[in-house]
VMD Tcl script that builds the backbone (N, CA, C; Angstrom):
set m [mol new atoms 417]
animate dup $m
set s [atomselect $m all]
$s set {name element resname resid chain x y z} {
  {N N MET 1 A 10.998 14.365 -10.345}
  {CA C MET 1 A 10.852 13.498 -9.198}
  {C C MET 1 A 9.480 12.841 -9.269}
  {N N ALA 2 A 9.443 11.539 -9.026}
  {CA C ALA 2 A 8.187 10.801 -9.068}
  {C C ALA 2 A 7.340 11.149 -7.854}
  {N N GLN 3 A 6.059 11.340 -8.116}
  {CA C GLN 3 A 5.137 11.697 -7.043}
  {C C GLN 3 A 4.432 10.416 -6.582}
  {N N THR 4 A 4.452 10.161 -5.272}
  {CA C THR 4 A 3.801 8.961 -4.763}
  {C C THR 4 A 2.343 9.276 -4.462}
  {N N ARG 5 A 1.500 8.329 -4.803}
  {CA C ARG 5 A 0.075 8.504 -4.543}
  {C C ARG 5 A -0.286 7.765 -3.271}
  {N N GLY 6 A -1.294 8.241 -2.621}
  {CA C GLY 6 A -1.773 7.603 -1.404}
  {C C GLY 6 A -2.593 6.371 -1.732}
  {N N PRO 7 A -3.132 5.734 -0.716}
  {CA C PRO 7 A -3.934 4.536 -0.937}
  {C C PRO 7 A -5.224 4.859 -1.692}
  {N N SER 8 A -5.691 3.887 -2.454}
  {CA C SER 8 A -6.932 4.062 -3.210}
  {C C SER 8 A -8.127 3.995 -2.260}
  {N N GLN 9 A -9.272 4.406 -2.776}
  {CA C GLN 9 A -10.503 4.328 -1.971}
  {C C GLN 9 A -10.789 2.880 -1.574}
  {N N ARG 10 A -10.518 1.954 -2.466}
  {CA C ARG 10 A -10.766 0.545 -2.166}
  {C C ARG 10 A -9.852 0.059 -1.035}
  {N N GLN 11 A -8.574 0.430 -1.087}
  {CA C GLN 11 A -7.645 0.052 -0.017}
  {C C GLN 11 A -8.118 0.615 1.318}
  {N N LEU 12 A -8.534 1.872 1.323}
  {CA C LEU 12 A -9.003 2.493 2.557}
  {C C LEU 12 A -10.255 1.798 3.088}
  {N N ARG 13 A -11.184 1.473 2.186}
  {CA C ARG 13 A -12.436 0.827 2.596}
  {C C ARG 13 A -12.168 -0.571 3.149}
  {N N VAL 14 A -11.347 -1.349 2.452}
  {CA C VAL 14 A -11.028 -2.707 2.909}
  {C C VAL 14 A -10.269 -2.647 4.234}
  {N N GLY 15 A -9.340 -1.716 4.360}
  {CA C GLY 15 A -8.593 -1.568 5.603}
  {C C GLY 15 A -9.507 -1.248 6.771}
  {N N GLU 16 A -10.461 -0.366 6.547}
  {CA C GLU 16 A -11.399 0.001 7.617}
  {C C GLU 16 A -12.322 -1.165 7.967}
  {N N GLU 17 A -12.771 -1.913 6.967}
  {CA C GLU 17 A -13.594 -3.091 7.239}
  {C C GLU 17 A -12.808 -4.126 8.048}
  {N N MET 18 A -11.541 -4.301 7.701}
  {CA C MET 18 A -10.702 -5.249 8.436}
  {C C MET 18 A -10.460 -4.773 9.869}
  {N N ARG 19 A -10.276 -3.466 10.051}
  {CA C ARG 19 A -10.074 -2.920 11.391}
  {C C ARG 19 A -11.291 -3.198 12.268}
  {N N HIS 20 A -12.481 -2.974 11.720}
  {CA C HIS 20 A -13.715 -3.241 12.474}
  {C C HIS 20 A -13.864 -4.734 12.769}
  {N N ALA 21 A -13.547 -5.580 11.787}
  {CA C ALA 21 A -13.647 -7.031 11.993}
  {C C ALA 21 A -12.685 -7.489 13.085}
  {N N LEU 22 A -11.441 -7.006 13.048}
  {CA C LEU 22 A -10.471 -7.375 14.080}
  {C C LEU 22 A -10.931 -6.905 15.461}
  {N N ALA 23 A -11.472 -5.696 15.529}
  {CA C ALA 23 A -11.951 -5.167 16.807}
  {C C ALA 23 A -13.068 -6.058 17.365}
  {N N ARG 24 A -13.988 -6.483 16.494}
  {CA C ARG 24 A -15.078 -7.369 16.949}
  {C C ARG 24 A -14.526 -8.712 17.420}
  {N N ILE 25 A -13.554 -9.244 16.709}
  {CA C ILE 25 A -12.960 -10.538 17.069}
  {C C ILE 25 A -12.288 -10.444 18.437}
  {N N PHE 26 A -11.531 -9.383 18.659}
  {CA C PHE 26 A -10.871 -9.216 19.961}
  {C C PHE 26 A -11.893 -8.980 21.070}
  {N N GLU 27 A -12.935 -8.241 20.747}
  {CA C GLU 27 A -13.980 -7.968 21.741}
  {C C GLU 27 A -14.681 -9.260 22.162}
  {N N ARG 28 A -14.906 -10.143 21.211}
  {CA C ARG 28 A -15.555 -11.427 21.519}
  {C C ARG 28 A -14.600 -12.404 22.194}
  {N N GLY 29 A -13.299 -12.103 22.190}
  {CA C GLY 29 A -12.323 -12.985 22.826}
  {C C GLY 29 A -12.137 -14.301 22.091}
  {N N GLU 30 A -12.100 -14.253 20.763}
  {CA C GLU 30 A -12.016 -15.477 19.966}
  {C C GLU 30 A -10.610 -16.048 19.868}
  {N N LEU 31 A -9.610 -15.359 20.391}
  {CA C LEU 31 A -8.261 -15.912 20.408}
  {C C LEU 31 A -7.983 -16.456 21.798}
  {N N HIS 32 A -7.429 -17.627 21.843}
  {CA C HIS 32 A -7.229 -18.284 23.131}
  {C C HIS 32 A -5.777 -18.284 23.577}
  {N N ASP 33 A -4.965 -17.447 22.966}
  {CA C ASP 33 A -3.568 -17.330 23.358}
  {C C ASP 33 A -3.505 -16.656 24.733}
  {N N PRO 34 A -2.735 -17.213 25.662}
  {CA C PRO 34 A -2.660 -16.624 27.012}
  {C C PRO 34 A -2.200 -15.164 27.015}
  {N N ALA 35 A -1.348 -14.775 26.079}
  {CA C ALA 35 A -0.860 -13.395 26.023}
  {C C ALA 35 A -1.974 -12.433 25.621}
  {N N LEU 36 A -2.994 -12.942 24.940}
  {CA C LEU 36 A -4.070 -12.091 24.449}
  {C C LEU 36 A -5.338 -12.192 25.284}
  {N N HIS 37 A -5.349 -13.110 26.232}
  {CA C HIS 37 A -6.541 -13.317 27.053}
  {C C HIS 37 A -6.829 -12.068 27.877}
  {N N GLU 38 A -7.937 -11.442 27.601}
  {CA C GLU 38 A -8.386 -10.229 28.290}
  {C C GLU 38 A -7.367 -9.089 28.228}
  {N N ALA 39 A -6.549 -9.074 27.191}
  {CA C ALA 39 A -5.588 -7.980 27.009}
  {C C ALA 39 A -6.318 -6.828 26.315}
  {N N PRO 40 A -6.394 -5.656 26.961}
  {CA C PRO 40 A -7.049 -4.519 26.304}
  {C C PRO 40 A -6.196 -4.044 25.132}
  {N N LEU 41 A -6.779 -4.096 23.949}
  {CA C LEU 41 A -6.030 -3.860 22.721}
  {C C LEU 41 A -6.840 -2.957 21.803}
  {N N THR 42 A -6.180 -1.984 21.203}
  {CA C THR 42 A -6.832 -1.096 20.251}
  {C C THR 42 A -6.209 -1.319 18.879}
  {N N ILE 43 A -7.067 -1.505 17.880}
  {CA C ILE 43 A -6.611 -1.586 16.490}
  {C C ILE 43 A -6.739 -0.165 15.953}
  {N N THR 44 A -5.620 0.526 15.772}
  {CA C THR 44 A -5.677 1.926 15.373}
  {C C THR 44 A -5.847 2.113 13.871}
  {N N GLU 45 A -5.286 1.188 13.082}
  {CA C GLU 45 A -5.355 1.329 11.630}
  {C C GLU 45 A -4.990 0.001 10.987}
  {N N VAL 46 A -5.558 -0.249 9.815}
  {CA C VAL 46 A -5.141 -1.387 8.990}
  {C C VAL 46 A -4.834 -0.830 7.605}
  {N N ARG 47 A -3.591 -1.026 7.176}
  {CA C ARG 47 A -3.172 -0.588 5.837}
  {C C ARG 47 A -3.082 -1.815 4.939}
  {N N VAL 48 A -3.721 -1.704 3.788}
  {CA C VAL 48 A -3.799 -2.826 2.860}
  {C C VAL 48 A -2.961 -2.506 1.627}
  {N N SER 49 A -2.252 -3.515 1.125}
  {CA C SER 49 A -1.436 -3.326 -0.081}
  {C C SER 49 A -2.345 -3.096 -1.291}
  {N N PRO 50 A -1.817 -2.500 -2.359}
  {CA C PRO 50 A -2.648 -2.228 -3.541}
  {C C PRO 50 A -3.313 -3.475 -4.134}
  {N N ASP 51 A -2.662 -4.641 -4.024}
  {CA C ASP 51 A -3.260 -5.860 -4.570}
  {C C ASP 51 A -4.168 -6.566 -3.555}
  {N N LEU 52 A -4.328 -5.988 -2.373}
  {CA C LEU 52 A -5.191 -6.489 -1.299}
  {C C LEU 52 A -4.770 -7.857 -0.761}
  {N N LYS 53 A -3.511 -8.233 -0.984}
  {CA C LYS 53 A -3.046 -9.540 -0.520}
  {C C LYS 53 A -2.318 -9.480 0.821}
  {N N ARG 54 A -1.908 -8.277 1.228}
  {CA C ARG 54 A -1.212 -8.100 2.515}
  {C C ARG 54 A -1.855 -6.949 3.263}
  {N N ALA 55 A -1.941 -7.116 4.574}
  {CA C ALA 55 A -2.485 -6.052 5.418}
  {C C ALA 55 A -1.602 -5.923 6.646}
  {N N THR 56 A -1.324 -4.684 7.029}
  {CA C THR 56 A -0.590 -4.417 8.253}
  {C C THR 56 A -1.566 -3.787 9.229}
  {N N ALA 57 A -1.772 -4.472 10.350}
  {CA C ALA 57 A -2.677 -3.977 11.385}
  {C C ALA 57 A -1.839 -3.340 12.485}
  {N N TYR 58 A -2.084 -2.070 12.730}
  {CA C TYR 58 A -1.365 -1.341 13.778}
  {C C TYR 58 A -2.172 -1.438 15.065}
  {N N VAL 59 A -1.529 -1.940 16.107}
  {CA C VAL 59 A -2.210 -2.172 17.371}
  {C C VAL 59 A -1.518 -1.419 18.498}
  {N N MET 60 A -2.299 -1.145 19.538}
  {CA C MET 60 A -1.764 -0.471 20.713}
  {C C MET 60 A -2.382 -1.100 21.949}
  {N N PRO 61 A -1.568 -1.793 22.766}
  {CA C PRO 61 A -2.075 -2.295 24.039}
  {C C PRO 61 A -2.375 -1.119 24.963}
  {N N LEU 62 A -3.345 -1.280 25.846}
  {CA C LEU 62 A -3.704 -0.217 26.769}
  {C C LEU 62 A -2.478 0.226 27.553}
  {N N ALA 63 A -2.167 1.503 27.476}
  {CA C ALA 63 A -1.015 2.114 28.148}
  {C C ALA 63 A 0.305 1.457 27.758}
  {N N GLY 64 A 0.331 0.729 26.651}
  {CA C GLY 64 A 1.565 0.108 26.183}
  {C C GLY 64 A 2.031 -1.069 27.024}
  {N N ARG 65 A 1.180 -1.529 27.936}
  {CA C ARG 65 A 1.573 -2.623 28.832}
  {C C ARG 65 A 1.668 -3.954 28.091}
  {N N ASN 66 A 2.649 -4.742 28.461}
  {CA C ASN 66 A 2.860 -6.096 27.926}
  {C C ASN 66 A 2.924 -6.120 26.401}
  {N N ALA 67 A 3.453 -5.075 25.813}
  {CA C ALA 67 A 3.466 -4.961 24.358}
  {C C ALA 67 A 4.213 -6.114 23.694}
  {N N ALA 68 A 5.355 -6.503 24.227}
  {CA C ALA 68 A 6.148 -7.568 23.601}
  {C C ALA 68 A 5.391 -8.889 23.623}
  {N N GLU 69 A 4.768 -9.220 24.754}
  {CA C GLU 69 A 4.022 -10.483 24.854}
  {C C GLU 69 A 2.798 -10.468 23.942}
  {N N ILE 70 A 2.111 -9.326 23.896}
  {CA C ILE 70 A 0.920 -9.218 23.056}
  {C C ILE 70 A 1.300 -9.338 21.581}
  {N N MET 71 A 2.375 -8.685 21.172}
  {CA C MET 71 A 2.805 -8.770 19.776}
  {C C MET 71 A 3.192 -10.207 19.413}
  {N N ALA 72 A 3.850 -10.911 20.350}
  {CA C ALA 72 A 4.202 -12.317 20.101}
  {C C ALA 72 A 2.930 -13.160 19.967}
  {N N GLY 73 A 1.942 -12.898 20.814}
  {CA C GLY 73 A 0.670 -13.625 20.730}
  {C C GLY 73 A -0.054 -13.355 19.423}
  {N N LEU 74 A -0.023 -12.121 18.958}
  {CA C LEU 74 A -0.656 -11.789 17.683}
  {C C LEU 74 A 0.051 -12.477 16.522}
  {N N LYS 75 A 1.376 -12.538 16.602}
  {CA C LYS 75 A 2.129 -13.223 15.541}
  {C C LYS 75 A 1.767 -14.707 15.502}
  {N N ARG 76 A 1.672 -15.322 16.694}
  {CA C ARG 76 A 1.296 -16.744 16.749}
  {C C ARG 76 A -0.120 -16.977 16.219}
  {N N GLY 77 A -1.019 -16.034 16.476}
  {CA C GLY 77 A -2.411 -16.211 16.090}
  {C C GLY 77 A -2.783 -15.600 14.752}
  {N N ALA 78 A -1.805 -15.123 13.984}
  {CA C ALA 78 A -2.092 -14.422 12.732}
  {C C ALA 78 A -2.865 -15.283 11.735}
  {N N GLY 79 A -2.525 -16.552 11.620}
  {CA C GLY 79 A -3.231 -17.430 10.679}
  {C C GLY 79 A -4.685 -17.618 11.065}
  {N N HIS 80 A -4.924 -17.842 12.343}
  {CA C HIS 80 A -6.295 -17.998 12.840}
  {C C HIS 80 A -7.076 -16.695 12.647}
  {N N LEU 81 A -6.440 -15.572 12.947}
  {CA C LEU 81 A -7.100 -14.277 12.753}
  {C C LEU 81 A -7.431 -14.037 11.285}
  {N N ARG 82 A -6.553 -14.458 10.405}
  {CA C ARG 82 A -6.797 -14.310 8.972}
  {C C ARG 82 A -8.070 -15.053 8.574}
  {N N ARG 83 A -8.245 -16.271 9.091}
  {CA C ARG 83 A -9.463 -17.040 8.790}
  {C C ARG 83 A -10.704 -16.364 9.361}
  {N N LEU 84 A -10.606 -15.862 10.590}
  {CA C LEU 84 A -11.754 -15.199 11.211}
  {C C LEU 84 A -12.131 -13.917 10.465}
  {N N VAL 85 A -11.127 -13.150 10.054}
  {CA C VAL 85 A -11.400 -11.917 9.299}
  {C C VAL 85 A -12.008 -12.262 7.949}
  {N N ALA 86 A -11.541 -13.326 7.307}
  {CA C ALA 86 A -12.066 -13.736 6.001}
  {C C ALA 86 A -13.549 -14.091 6.083}
  {N N GLN 87 A -13.999 -14.572 7.229}
  {CA C GLN 87 A -15.419 -14.889 7.403}
  {C C GLN 87 A -16.265 -13.620 7.484}
  {N N GLU 88 A -15.668 -12.535 7.944}
  {CA C GLU 88 A -16.420 -11.285 8.126}
  {C C GLU 88 A -16.254 -10.300 6.979}
  {N N VAL 89 A -15.088 -10.293 6.341}
  {CA C VAL 89 A -14.810 -9.368 5.245}
  {C C VAL 89 A -14.700 -10.200 3.977}
  {N N LYS 90 A -15.685 -10.057 3.115}
  {CA C LYS 90 A -15.749 -10.888 1.908}
  {C C LYS 90 A -14.852 -10.328 0.806}
  {N N LEU 91 A -13.757 -11.037 0.556}
  {CA C LEU 91 A -12.825 -10.698 -0.507}
  {C C LEU 91 A -12.496 -11.974 -1.275}
  {N N ARG 92 A -11.983 -11.810 -2.476}
  {CA C ARG 92 A -11.605 -12.975 -3.273}
  {C C ARG 92 A -10.507 -13.774 -2.570}
  {N N VAL 93 A -9.504 -13.053 -2.032}
  {CA C VAL 93 A -8.398 -13.680 -1.322}
  {C C VAL 93 A -8.285 -13.008 0.041}
  {N N ALA 94 A -8.191 -13.805 1.088}
  {CA C ALA 94 A -8.024 -13.244 2.434}
  {C C ALA 94 A -6.603 -12.716 2.562}
  {N N PRO 95 A -6.450 -11.450 2.922}
  {CA C PRO 95 A -5.101 -10.879 3.029}
  {C C PRO 95 A -4.292 -11.511 4.160}
  {N N GLN 96 A -2.998 -11.641 3.923}
  {CA C GLN 96 A -2.081 -12.056 4.983}
  {C C GLN 96 A -1.985 -10.870 5.937}
  {N N ILE 97 A -2.120 -11.123 7.243}
  {CA C ILE 97 A -2.119 -10.038 8.217}
  {C C ILE 97 A -0.813 -10.034 8.995}
  {N N VAL 98 A -0.178 -8.880 9.017}
  {CA C VAL 98 A 1.030 -8.657 9.809}
  {C C VAL 98 A 0.661 -7.616 10.857}
  {N N PHE 99 A 1.089 -7.833 12.095}
  {CA C PHE 99 A 0.780 -6.894 13.163}
  {C C PHE 99 A 2.008 -6.054 13.482}
  {N N ALA 100 A 1.766 -4.770 13.727}
  {CA C ALA 100 A 2.842 -3.847 14.082}
  {C C ALA 100 A 2.364 -2.994 15.247}
  {N N LEU 101 A 3.293 -2.688 16.123}
  {CA C LEU 101 A 2.987 -1.829 17.258}
  {C C LEU 101 A 2.852 -0.393 16.759}
  {N N ASP 102 A 1.754 0.254 17.101}
  {CA C ASP 102 A 1.510 1.629 16.665}
  {C C ASP 102 A 2.381 2.568 17.490}
  {N N GLN 103 A 3.291 3.252 16.821}
  {CA C GLN 103 A 4.217 4.167 17.483}
  {C C GLN 103 A 3.741 5.615 17.411}
  {N N SER 104 A 2.604 5.869 16.791}
  {CA C SER 104 A 2.179 7.257 16.567}
  {C C SER 104 A 1.906 8.004 17.867}
  {N N PHE 105 A 1.401 7.309 18.897}
  {CA C PHE 105 A 1.136 7.986 20.168}
  {C C PHE 105 A 2.443 8.410 20.827}
  {N N ASP 106 A 3.458 7.548 20.780}
  {CA C ASP 106 A 4.764 7.898 21.331}
  {C C ASP 106 A 5.385 9.065 20.571}
  {N N GLU 107 A 5.235 9.039 19.257}
  {CA C GLU 107 A 5.793 10.111 18.426}
  {C C GLU 107 A 5.087 11.429 18.716}
  {N N ALA 108 A 3.778 11.397 18.878}
  {CA C ALA 108 A 3.025 12.618 19.196}
  {C C ALA 108 A 3.457 13.174 20.548}
  {N N SER 109 A 3.666 12.306 21.511}
  {CA C SER 109 A 4.121 12.755 22.838}
  {C C SER 109 A 5.505 13.383 22.755}
  {N N ARG 110 A 6.381 12.793 21.945}
  {CA C ARG 110 A 7.732 13.324 21.780}
  {C C ARG 110 A 7.687 14.711 21.147}
  {N N ILE 111 A 6.845 14.880 20.131}
  {CA C ILE 111 A 6.730 16.178 19.460}
  {C C ILE 111 A 6.135 17.213 20.409}
  {N N GLU 112 A 5.134 16.809 21.177}
  {CA C GLU 112 A 4.526 17.738 22.138}
  {C C GLU 112 A 5.550 18.191 23.180}
  {N N ALA 113 A 6.376 17.257 23.653}
  {CA C ALA 113 A 7.405 17.614 24.630}
  {C C ALA 113 A 8.421 18.584 24.021}
  {N N LEU 114 A 8.762 18.382 22.752}
  {CA C LEU 114 A 9.689 19.299 22.075}
  {C C LEU 114 A 9.083 20.697 21.956}
  {N N LEU 115 A 7.803 20.749 21.622}
  {CA C LEU 115 A 7.154 22.050 21.457}
  {C C LEU 115 A 7.040 22.810 22.777}
  {N N ARG 116 A 7.052 22.116 23.885}
  {CA C ARG 116 A 6.952 22.752 25.199}
  {C C ARG 116 A 8.300 23.249 25.718}
  {N N ARG 117 A 9.381 22.869 25.062}
  {CA C ARG 117 A 10.697 23.343 25.514}
  {C C ARG 117 A 10.751 24.860 25.407}
  {N N GLU 118 A 11.431 25.481 26.348}
  {CA C GLU 118 A 11.484 26.942 26.431}
  {C C GLU 118 A 12.078 27.563 25.168}
  {N N ASP 119 A 13.179 26.998 24.662}
  {CA C ASP 119 A 13.823 27.579 23.487}
  {C C ASP 119 A 12.944 27.457 22.242}
  {N N VAL 120 A 12.215 26.347 22.119}
  {CA C VAL 120 A 11.335 26.160 20.958}
  {C C VAL 120 A 10.138 27.106 21.071}
  {N N ALA 121 A 9.546 27.218 22.260}
  {CA C ALA 121 A 8.406 28.123 22.468}
  {C C ALA 121 A 8.800 29.563 22.145}
  {N N ARG 122 A 9.994 29.966 22.539}
  {CA C ARG 122 A 10.476 31.322 22.258}
  {C C ARG 122 A 10.598 31.533 20.743}
  {N N ASP 123 A 11.162 30.545 20.048}
  {CA C ASP 123 A 11.310 30.665 18.595}
  {C C ASP 123 A 9.951 30.719 17.895}
  {N N LEU 124 A 9.011 29.910 18.356}
  {CA C LEU 124 A 7.678 29.910 17.753}
  {C C LEU 124 A 6.969 31.233 18.011}
  {N N ALA 125 A 7.133 31.804 19.208}
  {CA C ALA 125 A 6.518 33.094 19.532}
  {C C ALA 125 A 7.105 34.194 18.653}
  {N N ALA 126 A 8.401 34.125 18.368}
  {CA C ALA 126 A 9.057 35.125 17.520}
  {C C ALA 126 A 8.517 35.056 16.088}
  {N N GLU 127 A 8.170 33.860 15.616}
  {CA C GLU 127 A 7.629 33.699 14.259}
  {C C GLU 127 A 6.223 34.265 14.153}
  {N N ASP 128 A 5.471 34.277 15.248}
  {CA C ASP 128 A 4.092 34.756 15.237}
  {C C ASP 128 A 3.994 36.276 15.183}
  {N N LYS 129 A 5.051 36.969 15.576}
  {CA C LYS 129 A 5.024 38.434 15.583}
  {C C LYS 129 A 5.125 38.951 14.155}
  {N N PRO 130 A 4.338 39.998 13.824}
  {CA C PRO 130 A 4.449 40.569 12.476}
  {C C PRO 130 A 5.778 41.306 12.343}
  {N N PRO 131 A 6.326 41.387 11.144}
  {CA C PRO 131 A 7.590 42.091 10.953}
  {C C PRO 131 A 7.430 43.568 11.309}
  {N N ALA 132 A 8.484 44.161 11.810}
  {CA C ALA 132 A 8.471 45.568 12.239}
  {C C ALA 132 A 8.293 46.447 11.001}
  {N N GLN 133 A 7.460 47.504 11.130}
  {CA C GLN 133 A 7.222 48.448 10.042}
  {C C GLN 133 A 8.248 49.572 10.124}
  {N N ASP 134 A 8.808 49.964 9.012}
  {CA C ASP 134 A 9.716 51.105 8.990}
  {C C ASP 134 A 8.889 52.375 9.124}
  {N N GLU 135 A 9.358 53.329 9.918}
  {CA C GLU 135 A 8.642 54.579 10.111}
  {C C GLU 135 A 8.722 55.462 8.871}
  {N N ASP 136 A 9.686 55.222 8.002}
  {CA C ASP 136 A 9.863 56.052 6.807}
  {C C ASP 136 A 8.937 55.629 5.674}
  {N N ASP 137 A 8.135 54.558 5.867}
  {CA C ASP 137 A 7.290 54.044 4.801}
  {C C ASP 137 A 6.050 54.917 4.583}
  {N N GLY 138 A 5.832 55.934 5.357}
  {CA C GLY 138 A 4.625 56.740 5.243}
  {C C GLY 138 A 4.541 57.433 3.891}
  {N N ALA 139 A 3.369 57.740 3.429}
  {CA C ALA 139 A 3.187 58.353 2.110}
  {C C ALA 139 A 3.257 59.836 2.139}
}
mol reanalyze $m
mol bondsrecalc $m
mol representation Tube
mol addrep $m
């Protein structure tokens, strides 16, 4: 079976630089789309392709409010954002930026709720107990 490798150090570094650049751009309010005007937005991660030509920016609106409108605004402003990021992150080619809604917080909440269920808690508690010792094992 083929083993998949994670992102390279360069991909991670470029992704983090892009995340910081996007955060600064949003903080300065450089996008004039009505859906993004004063919309509290967190850039949780930017994943860059191995050739550094595509980047996926994972975003999370505050409390998930107006997510559909914000995502539409980001899609409309992607070209402008690409130019702004290119001014801050010096690369040979400015990556095409695709925005995706970060689902990790919802997934974490779902897993936490599952772990709190009575039947799951009981099963987990049973796994933590050491196996019973036989009384005949004495020397």
